[in-house]
C-alpha positions, 0 to 999 in steps of 0.5 A: 553124478553122471560121467562127463562126455564134454566140458561141463560145470556140474552144479549141486543145488543139495550143497546149496541148500546145506550151506545156506541152512549151516551159515543160517543156524549161525544167526540168530532167529532176527537176523536176516540173510542176504545171499551174494549173487554177484558174478554169475553166482560166483561163476555158477548160474545166478538165475538158477542159484537165486531160484533155488534160494528164493524157494529157500526163503532168504531175504535178500540178494545182492548183485555187483551192477545193475544189469545183474539185477535186472537179469533177476527181475527177468527171470522172475526173482522178487526178493529184494536186491541190493546193488552193491556198485550201481553207476548213475547211468543205470539209475532209472533202470534201477528204479524201474525194476526195483532194485535197492542201490549202494550209496557209497559217495556225494556224487552217487547220492546226489545223482540218484535223489534227482532221478528219484524226483524225477521218477516221483519216488517217496521214500524209495530204499537205499542202502549207505555204505561206509568205508571202515577200513577195506579202503574201496569204496564208501562214506567215511566217518565224519560224512554222517552230518553230510548224509544225514543233511542231505537225506532231510531236505528230500522224501524221494529216498530213505536209508533202508540200512547202513553198512560196510565191508570187513577186509580180513574177517578170515584172518585171525592175526588181524583180530584187532583190525577186525575189532576195530572196524566194527566199533568204527562201524557201532559209533558210525550206525549210532551217530547215524540213527540219532541224527536222522530220527530212525534206525535203519537196518545195519549189516557188516559181516560177509561169509567169514564175519559170520563164522568168526565174529557172531557178535557183529551179526547185527540185524543182516549178514551177506555171504557169498563165498560160503554159499558156494562151498568155501569157508576160508580156512580149512576148519570151516571148508570141512563144514560146507560142500563145494556147490561146483564141479568142473569136469571134461574129458580126454580128447586125445592121448599123444606119446612123446619121445625125449626132447620133443616139446608140448604146445605153444612156444616149445613150452614143455620139453619132455624129459623121456618117453612121456604120454600127454592127453589133450582136454578140450578146456582152457583160457576162454573157459576160465582155465587161465594160462598161470595154470600152465607149466606145471603150476596147475593139475588136473585128476584122472582116474584118482591120479593127479596129471599136472598141466604142461606147456601153455594153456590154449585158449581151448585146450590143455595138455597134461602129463598122464605118464604112468595113469591108466587111462584111455580117450574118453575118460573123464577128467576133473579140474575141480570138485568137492573132493578135488577143492578148486581152492588146492587148484587155485593155491598151486598156482598162487591165487585163490578160489574166488578167482577160479570159480568166477573165472569159468566162461558162460560157454561152458555148459551148466548142469544141475543136480538135486538129490 
């Protein structure tokens, strides 16, 4: 890895390969692997990540919105793509670009059928989502008869899969709740298959579900955060490698006297003679204001430097008193050693938020060993 000379997000594709192979090793040979690449592949680069995973023969991709799927198609991705939260305004685009939508309520189902019929489609693949406890999106258990009746009246679409989403699969204190979700999903899928007359694929597990509930792997699993190096537990974090390293440099060092202040609104006041460093990364780059005022930190030459004052749009200031460093030295915001999860915890949030917040104006650099 090269030393940063500017703010850069370095993405290690070899780490991605490692994580993919580790998660895949948990599955039965016939269980398919869906890679979730929504939100710029969790803040990295969806095209580069998808291209690499396609070479590894991943079975499916998932995105949140149709626009994300179009970007992948434009980049030459041919692997099937599930759109998790489609909107009716994009249904024609979904069909034109061979994307596969989730059907999560009656309005979406009926409107997609109407568009599919207008496009003269036959057996266009859709994925029926059921709500089993997350209470976010999805049909209810008692909607099976309605869905089956709607599907039997048209040959424009076909239910390629039935799926749901686990609410707390990473929390073993919620094991009973997760087990109930799994039971409910089996009841739904059995009833659906009996009434529709064919057996769609079944998928339920996210990364933590893959690791904690092997009995629920079914026909396919959906892995997001695990691919990017986080296992939602200290034990599993050791088996995965974070693929992204966010680095910057020291632009300027200041020596300040007692009671001098730093940054907007004079939010930080020096307790004595102190040294500060200004770094070219701010809330417009994804280091949000919650990390200001000593909640967050960076690492410089192996030492922790707390963020002081309010985070600016393009800069942060850190306290480097006692740290041997110079202007131009590299700054680590997070990497596989100094993990994003630790930084996130310092501000009371989660790794998902900080890694997906990295702005598209931050340069991406790719390494592969």
